C-alpha positions in Angstrom: 38.3 42.8 117.2 38.7 39.3 115.4 38.3 36.1 118.1 41.0 34.5 118.6 41.6 30.8 117.3 41.3 27.9 118.8 44.8 25.6 119.1 45.2 22.1 120.2 48.3 20.5 121.4 49.4 17.1 122.5 53.5 16.1 123.0 54.7 14.7 119.8 51.8 16.1 117.4 53.1 19.4 115.5 50.6 21.9 116.3 50.5 23.1 112.8 50.0 19.7 111.4 46.4 19.6 113.5 43.5 20.8 111.0 40.6 20.6 113.3 39.6 18.8 116.4 36.9 18.2 119.3 36.9 16.9 122.9 34.1 15.4 124.7 33.2 15.2 128.4 31.2 13.1 130.0 29.9 11.2 132.7 30.9 7.4 133.4 33.9 5.2 133.7 34.5 5.3 130.1 37.0 8.0 129.4 36.4 11.0 127.2 37.8 11.1 124.0 39.4 13.7 121.6 39.6 13.3 118.1 42.3 15.4 116.2 42.7 15.7 112.4 46.1 16.2 111.3 48.1 16.1 108.1 50.9 13.5 108.0 54.0 14.4 110.2 57.2 12.8 110.8 58.3 11.4 114.1 56.5 9.7 116.5 54.2 11.2 118.9 54.1 10.6 122.6 52.2 7.6 124.2 51.0 9.9 127.1 50.7 13.6 127.8 48.6 16.7 128.6 46.2 17.6 126.0 45.6 21.3 125.6 43.1 23.7 124.1 44.3 27.5 123.9 41.6 30.3 123.1 43.6 33.6 123.4 44.3 33.8 127.2 41.8 30.9 128.0 43.1 27.5 128.0 41.5 24.2 129.0 43.8 21.2 130.1 43.1 17.5 130.1 46.2 16.0 132.1 47.7 12.6 131.8 45.8 11.6 128.3 46.6 8.7 126.5 47.3 8.5 122.5 44.8 5.4 121.9 45.2 5.1 118.3 45.9 6.9 114.8 44.5 5.9 111.9 44.6 7.4 108.0 41.5 8.6 106.3 41.1 10.3 102.8 39.1 13.2 103.1 36.6 14.5 100.3 39.6 15.7 98.1 41.2 12.4 98.5 44.0 13.8 100.7 45.9 11.6 103.3 44.2 12.6 107.0 45.6 11.2 110.2 43.0 11.0 113.1 44.6 10.7 116.2 42.1 9.5 119.6 43.2 10.6 122.8 41.6 9.5 126.0 41.4 11.4 129.1 43.0 9.9 132.1 40.2 7.7 133.0 42.0 5.4 130.6 43.8 4.4 133.6 40.8 2.7 134.9 40.6 0.5 132.1 39.5 1.1 128.4 38.5 -1.1 125.4 40.2 -4.4 126.2 42.6 -3.2 128.7 41.4 -3.9 132.4 43.5 -2.0 134.9 43.3 -1.9 138.7 41.1 -5.4 140.2 39.5 -5.4 143.6 38.6 -8.2 146.0 36.4 -7.9 148.6 33.4 -9.4 150.8 31.7 -6.9 152.2 28.3 -6.2 154.0 27.3 -9.9 154.7 25.2 -11.4 157.4 25.6 -15.0 158.9 22.1 -15.4 158.4 19.4 -13.8 156.0 17.2 -12.2 158.7 20.3 -10.8 160.8 19.5 -7.4 161.5 23.6 -6.9 161.5 26.6 -7.5 159.7 29.1 -10.0 160.0 32.0 -7.9 162.0 34.5 -6.3 159.8 32.6 -6.3 156.9 30.2 -3.3 156.9 31.1 -0.6 154.5 28.6 2.4 153.3 27.9 3.1 149.6 30.7 5.7 149.6 33.5 3.5 151.5 32.8 1.1 148.7 33.2 3.2 146.3 36.4 4.5 147.6 37.8 1.3 148.0 37.6 1.0 144.0 38.9 4.2 143.6 42.0 3.4 145.7 42.3 0.0 143.3 42.4 2.6 140.5 45.4 4.3 142.1 43.1 7.5 143.0 44.1 9.4 146.1 41.5 11.7 146.2 37.6 12.1 145.5 34.4 13.5 146.4 31.8 10.9 147.0 29.4 12.9 149.3 26.4 12.4 147.0 26.1 8.9 148.0 23.8 8.2 150.8 24.7 7.2 154.5 22.4 3.9 155.2 24.2 1.7 157.1 21.6 -0.7 157.9 21.0 -1.6 154.3 24.5 -1.2 152.5 24.6 -3.2 149.5 26.2 -6.9 150.0 29.2 -7.3 147.7 31.4 -10.0 147.0 34.4 -9.1 144.4 37.1 -11.6 143.4 39.4 -9.8 141.4 36.8 -7.9 139.8 37.4 -5.0 137.3 37.7 -2.0 139.7 36.0 0.5 137.5 33.1 -1.9 136.8 32.5 -2.6 140.6 32.4 1.0 141.3 30.1 1.7 138.7 27.7 -1.2 139.9 27.6 1.0 143.0 27.0 3.8 141.5 24.1 2.6 139.5 22.4 1.1 142.5 22.1 4.6 144.1 21.2 6.4 140.8 24.7 8.4 140.8 27.5 9.1 138.1 30.8 9.8 138.4 33.6 12.3 136.2 36.9 13.8 136.5 36.3 17.5 137.5 38.4 20.6 137.0 40.7 19.7 140.0 41.4 16.6 138.6 39.6 14.8 141.0 36.6 11.9 140.7 33.5 13.6 141.5 30.2 11.5 142.1 26.9 13.2 141.6 23.1 12.2 141.6 21.7 12.1 138.5 19.9 15.1 137.8 20.7 17.3 140.4 22.8 20.1 139.2 22.6 23.8 137.9 20.9 25.4 134.6 22.7 26.4 131.7 24.1 30.2 131.7 24.9 32.4 129.0 23.4 35.8 127.2 22.4 35.8 123.8 25.9 37.6 122.9 27.7 34.1 123.6 25.0 31.7 122.9 24.7 30.8 118.9 22.3 28.0 119.2 19.9 26.7 121.9 17.4 23.6 121.8 15.0 23.6 124.4 12.4 21.0 123.9 9.9 19.2 125.6 11.2 15.4 126.2 7.6 13.2 126.5 8.2 10.6 129.3 7.7 7.3 127.8 6.6 5.8 131.1 5.6 2.2 131.5 2.8 1.7 134.0 5.2 -0.6 136.1 9.0 -1.1 136.7 9.9 -4.7 138.3 13.3 -5.8 139.6 13.9 -9.2 138.8 16.6 -10.6 141.4 19.0 -13.7 141.0 17.0 -17.1 141.3 15.7 -17.6 144.5 17.3 -20.2 147.1 15.3 -22.2 149.6 16.9 -24.2 152.5 14.7 -27.7 152.9 14.7 -30.8 154.2 13.9 -33.3 151.2 12.6 -36.7 152.4 14.5 -39.5 150.7 13.5 -43.1 149.0 15.5 -46.0 148.4 16.0 -46.5 144.8 17.4 -49.2 142.5 18.8 -48.7 138.9 17.4 -50.3 136.2 19.0 -52.2 133.4 17.8 -49.2 131.0 19.5 -46.7 133.7 16.3 -45.2 135.1 15.8 -44.8 138.9 12.8 -46.5 140.4 11.6 -47.0 143.9 12.7 -50.6 145.2 9.0 -52.1 145.1 8.7 -50.9 141.8 12.0 -52.4 140.5 12.3 -55.4 137.8 15.1 -56.4 139.7 12.9 -57.5 142.8 13.7 -60.5 143.7 11.0 -63.5 144.1 11.5 -63.9 147.7 8.9 -64.1 150.5 10.0 -60.7 152.3 11.3 -59.0 148.7 14.2 -57.1 149.2 14.6 -57.7 153.2 15.6 -61.2 152.6 18.9 -59.8 150.5 22.2 -59.4 152.0 24.2 -57.7 149.5 27.1 -58.5 151.3 26.6 -62.1 150.9 28.7 -63.3 147.8 27.2 -67.2 147.6 23.4 -65.8 148.3 23.7 -63.4 145.9 24.7 -65.4 143.1 22.2 -67.7 143.9 19.1 -65.0 143.8 20.4 -62.9 141.0 22.6 -65.4 138.6 22.4 -62.5 135.8 25.4 -60.9 136.3 24.3 -57.3 134.9 21.5 -57.7 137.7 23.8 -59.0 140.3 26.1 -55.8 139.7 23.4 -53.6 139.9 22.3 -54.7 143.2 25.5 -54.9 144.7 26.1 -51.3 143.6 22.7 -49.5 144.9 20.7 -52.2 147.3 20.7 -49.9 150.4 23.0 -47.4 149.3 21.4 -45.0 146.6 18.8 -42.9 147.4 16.5 -40.0 145.9 14.5 -37.3 146.6 10.9 -38.4 147.1 8.0 -36.5 145.8 5.3 -34.6 146.5 7.4 -32.0 148.3 5.6 -29.7 150.5 7.2 -26.1 150.6 6.0 -23.1 152.5 6.5 -20.6 149.8 3.4 -19.0 148.2 4.6 -15.7 149.1 8.0 -15.8 146.9 6.4 -17.4 143.7 2.4 -16.8 143.9 1.9 -20.6 143.3 0.8 -23.8 144.9 3.0 -24.6 147.3 3.1 -29.0 146.8 5.8 -30.0 144.2 4.9 -33.0 142.5 7.6 -33.4 139.9 11.1 -33.8 140.8 12.4 -32.0 137.9 11.1 -28.9 139.1 13.9 -28.7 141.7 16.8 -30.1 139.7 19.7 -29.7 139.9 20.0 -29.3 143.6 22.3 -26.8 144.9 25.6 -28.4 146.7 25.3 -26.5 150.1 22.8 -25.1 152.4 21.9 -21.7 153.5 22.7 -21.6 157.1 26.4 -20.6 157.6 29.4 -21.9 159.8 30.2 -19.5 162.8 32.4 -16.8 161.6 35.7 -16.4 163.5 37.3 -14.6 161.2 38.5 -13.9 157.6 37.9 -17.3 155.4 35.2 -18.5 157.9 31.3 -18.1 158.0 30.9 -20.3 154.7 27.5 -22.2 154.3 27.3 -25.5 155.6 27.5 -28.2 153.3 24.4 -30.7 152.7 23.7 -33.2 155.5 21.7 -36.2 156.0 20.0 -37.3 159.0 17.4 -39.8 160.0 16.2 -43.1 161.3 18.9 -45.9 160.3 21.5 -48.3 161.4 25.1 -48.6 160.9 28.1 -50.6 161.7 27.8 -49.8 165.5 24.3 -50.7 165.5 23.7 -54.2 163.5 20.6 -55.0 165.4 19.3 -51.7 166.3 18.9 -48.2 164.9 21.0 -45.1 166.0 18.1 -42.7 167.4 14.8 -43.2 169.0 13.8 -39.9 167.6 14.8 -37.7 164.6 14.9 -34.0 165.6 15.0 -31.8 162.3 15.0 -28.5 164.6 18.8 -28.9 164.9 20.9 -26.9 163.0 24.4 -29.5 162.2 27.5 -28.2 162.4 29.2 -31.0 160.2 32.7 -29.9 161.6 32.1 -30.7 165.3 30.1 -33.8 165.1 31.6 -37.5 164.9 28.6 -39.6 166.0 25.2 -40.2 164.9 23.7 -39.7 168.3 22.2 -36.2 167.7 18.8 -36.3 166.2 19.9 -38.9 163.8 22.4 -36.8 162.0 24.4 -39.2 159.3 28.0 -38.3 159.9 29.9 -40.8 157.6 30.5 -40.2 153.8 28.1 -39.4 150.6 27.9 -37.6 147.5 24.8 -36.0 145.9 24.1 -36.4 142.1 22.7 -33.1 141.7 21.4 -33.5 138.1 19.3 -36.6 139.3 18.6 -35.8 143.0 20.3 -38.8 144.4 22.3 -39.7 147.4 24.8 -42.3 147.3 26.3 -43.6 150.4 29.7 -45.2 150.6 28.1 -48.0 153.4 25.2 -49.8 153.6 22.3 -47.5 154.9 19.0 -49.3 156.2 16.7 -49.6 159.0 16.1 -52.7 161.0 13.1 -53.9 162.4 11.2 -57.4 163.4 9.0 -59.3 162.1 7.3 -62.5 163.1 8.4 -65.9 161.7 7.4 -69.4 162.3 9.7 -71.6 164.1 9.8 -75.4 164.2 11.2 -77.3 166.9 11.3 -81.2 167.2 11.7 -82.6 170.8 12.4 -86.5 171.3 10.3 -87.5 173.9 12.2 -89.6 176.8 12.7 -93.0 176.3 11.0 -95.7 175.8 9.0 -93.6 173.6 9.8 -93.1 170.1 7.7 -90.0 169.1 9.0 -87.0 168.6 7.2 -83.6 169.5 6.8 -81.0 167.0 6.3 -77.3 168.3 5.6 -74.4 166.1 5.9 -70.7 167.5 6.5 -67.1 166.4 9.4 -65.2 167.0 10.6 -62.2 166.5 13.5 -61.8 163.4 15.5 -59.2 162.5 15.2 -57.6 158.9 16.4 -54.7 156.8 14.5 -52.2 154.9 14.9 -48.9 153.5 16.1 -46.2 156.0 14.0 -43.1 157.0 16.3 -40.3 155.8 16.0 -36.7 155.1 18.5 -34.6 153.0 18.8 -30.8 154.1 20.1 -28.6 151.4 19.5 -25.5 149.4 17.1 -25.7 145.9 16.1 -23.5 143.2 12.4 -23.9 141.8 11.4 -24.3 138.4 8.0 -22.8 137.0 5.1 -24.9 136.9 4.3 -24.0 133.0 7.6 -22.9 131.3 10.5 -24.9 133.8 12.4 -21.6 134.0 14.2 -20.8 137.7 12.2 -18.8 139.4 13.3 -15.2 140.8 11.6 -12.9 143.2 10.2 -9.9 141.9 10.2 -6.5 143.5 7.4 -4.1 141.6 6.9 -0.2 141.8 3.8 1.1 140.0 4.7 4.4 137.9 2.2 7.9 138.4 0.2 8.5 135.6 0.5 9.6 132.7 2.0 6.0 131.4 2.1 4.0 128.2 -0.2 1.2 127.5 2.7 -1.4 127.7 4.0 -4.4 129.7 5.9 -3.3 132.6 9.8 -2.9 132.4 11.7 -5.6 133.7 15.4 -5.2 134.9 17.0 -8.4 135.9 19.9 -7.8 139.1 21.9 -11.1 139.7 23.5 -9.4 142.4 20.0 -9.4 144.4 19.2 -12.9 145.8 16.1 -13.8 147.8 17.1 -16.5 150.6 14.6 -18.8 152.5 15.3 -21.1 155.2 12.5 -23.5 156.0 12.7 -24.3 160.2 11.1 -27.4 161.5 9.7 -28.0 164.6 10.8 -30.5 167.1 9.1 -33.6 167.3 7.0 -34.9 170.1 7.4 -38.4 171.5 8.1 -40.9 168.5 9.9 -44.2 169.8 11.1 -46.1 166.7 13.2 -48.5 169.2 11.4 -50.4 172.1 12.3 -49.4 175.4 14.4 -52.9 175.9 16.5 -51.9 173.0 15.0 -54.0 170.7 14.2 -52.4 167.1 10.3 -51.9 166.3 8.5 -53.8 164.1 9.5 -53.7 160.5 6.2 -52.3 159.1 6.1 -49.6 162.1 4.8 -46.3 160.7 7.3 -44.0 159.5 8.2 -40.9 161.6 5.7 -37.9 161.5 5.5 -35.5 159.0 7.8 -32.9 159.5 5.9 -29.8 160.6 7.3 -26.3 159.9 7.8 -24.3 162.9 9.1 -20.6 160.7 10.2 -19.6 157.7 13.2 -17.3 158.0 14.0 -15.1 155.0 16.1 -12.2 153.5 13.0 -10.2 152.2 13.6 -7.2 154.2 17.1 -6.7 152.7 16.6 -7.8 149.1 13.6 -5.3 148.9 15.5 -2.5 150.3 18.2 -2.8 147.9 15.7 -3.5 145.0 14.2 -0.4 145.8 17.5 1.8 145.4 17.4 0.1 141.7 14.0 1.3 141.5 14.7 4.8 142.5 17.5 4.7 139.8 15.2 3.6 137.0 12.8 5.7 138.0 14.9 8.9 137.7 14.8 7.7 134.1 11.4 8.6 133.6 11.4 11.9 135.6 9.6 15.0 133.6 12.7 16.7 132.0 13.6 20.2 130.4 16.2 19.1 128.5 18.4 21.8 126.7 21.4 22.0 124.5 23.3 25.2 124.4 26.0 26.3 121.9 28.7 28.9 122.7 31.0 31.0 120.6 34.3 30.4 121.6 35.9 28.6 124.6 33.4 28.7 127.3 34.6 26.4 130.2 31.5 24.6 131.5 31.7 22.3 134.7 29.7 18.8 134.5 27.6 18.0 137.6 24.6 15.6 137.6 22.3 17.7 135.1 24.8 19.0 133.1 25.6 15.6 131.3 28.2 16.0 128.4 30.4 19.0 127.1 31.9 19.3 123.9 34.8 21.5 122.9 35.9 21.8 119.0 37.7 23.8 116.6 37.0 23.7 112.7 39.5 24.2 110.1 39.5 28.0 110.3 40.3 27.9 114.1 36.8 29.1 115.1 35.9 27.5 118.4 32.7 26.5 119.7 31.3 24.9 122.9 28.5 22.7 123.3 26.6 21.5 126.6 23.8 19.3 127.3 21.4 19.9 130.2 19.5 16.5 131.4 20.1 15.0 127.7 23.2 14.0 125.3 24.2 15.4 122.1 24.9 12.2 120.1 27.1 13.4 117.3 30.5 13.4 119.1 29.6 10.2 121.1 27.4 7.4 122.0 25.0 8.3 124.8 25.7 7.2 128.6 23.0 4.1 128.4 24.9 2.8 125.1 28.2 3.2 126.9 26.8 1.3 130.3 25.5 -1.6 128.5 28.7 -2.2 126.6 30.7 -2.1 129.5 28.3 -4.2 131.1 28.9 -7.0 128.4 32.5 -6.8 128.5 32.5 -7.4 132.4 30.3 -10.2 131.8 32.9 -11.3 129.0 35.8 -10.5 131.0 37.8 -9.7 127.9 41.3 -9.6 128.1 44.1 -7.8 126.0 45.2 -9.9 122.9 48.7 -11.3 123.6 51.9 -9.6 122.6 49.9 -6.4 122.3 50.5 -3.3 125.1 47.5 -1.6 125.9 49.8 1.5 126.0 51.0 1.6 122.5 48.9 3.5 120.0 47.5 1.3 117.1 47.8 2.5 113.4 45.8 1.6 110.4 46.3 2.1 106.7 43.3 3.4 104.4 40.6 1.0 103.3 40.3 3.0 100.1 42.5 4.8 97.7 42.0 7.7 95.3 41.2 6.4 91.6 
């Protein structure tokens, strides 16, 4: 009995015009594609419809497919052939330049890096995150049982109109899972490598290729996280802009006035005195703009971060922390959606303001306080500066709207002439010393988040999570995978200071040359290392699956032999040749490349497109098939 012939059908394409074709089923968010080779036909085919392959009494049906394009080729005989590309229903998840369905959400977030729990209302399991993405794609049913249930280490995500398919695939990547549409027209999540062996006896298997796949295993795999962020309190120093545009500390400025007490004798508000001291207009403008208003981060900087960067903790070059970040890592209280944001940068220290012209605002600074700028209106708490300032992140400058300085006393000589009573004509001169109040630079600190640049190559440093792979391994360098969705945070907590009176008990300011506050002492370091390691380990688990010992096999079957995808059977191809001869090809723990690019290549392309955020060209509908003409003609 002769074998039946395979027959392809799609709405609007005459069955008699289809010469041959193939359909590839495979893992991923990119739709599987059928290629139908046809003789030119009249009429316009439907844009969407069901693709069907009939083989005697057997049928394969792919619902809600899209006619993506039709282009024209010339065969070896010079005859015109139309090639129709038809996509399975994953086209509705977005394909090519088209993006359908976006998702926004802020899930699995912690108020502080070391918090054991999540912000109320944000906790979602991996399965729930994938289900949210499928809902955004218009799906109503699914099977996500392959995803683990690990509530304490759910992955943090922040989606902002993110393409839902790409957001979903990123979660699946984290857990070594893949997705496809099963025969029940249901999105199915599977664990890579988990599935059944290929079946079939010699009567139906026309070809089989079982090969040993040597594992090209590196000695180590490493996850490079997003640039590590550190919250630190940086000491500031008063600076002056030089005529060449550079900034230097006040004692080193070329504009230093030739006055007995230097900058302390300068009152930038006294216009008449400023003209006298700085007759050069350019210099005078610079002094008025910056004196007691502009401060800069001071080096060296001590950071307790050796465990994170493997290097010393003394930062001697300001360039290693520039540009500064624009917030702290501490968060505001969470009271509902839209709250719980990062605190803005704060400045604190010992300084004088308009309410304390002859004194400083605090006796003792307290760096152990976590300031909430929204609730503070005065500077009486630990030396918090509550007025406005801006931060030049690129140069590490803090520029205040008002003058910010410290007041102190210094003894000066006072000469008093006293006339003696008549008839004496003698005047008695008395010389004595008194405490006069002068200005000097304030003792200030900026609390902010920073990145740290490598000492050698100046690149921004990242936390790395490494895993050694079992032998045998190749004599090659480690494999690195960069994951910018994982970020290590380090918050330095400072100790409450001991007694440090910077004002005299009677309310008078201390001597101008009084020693500065004691160096800030570190009380503890708060990190999210536990959470970062847990999430990095998931990536490492997924990568390690790629180096497992496999027994890959590809089998070809005579006729239509329906085979369901799973975690091990990664690709199935059905094709019919010009004579109607039908074949089925299935790949176990591997992929055949003659019909479709491998999964890894598709995934790289998807990630590139997600980064570039490619949009649909104006004026072209993603639902309209494209038509192209031959690029060569018969001679």
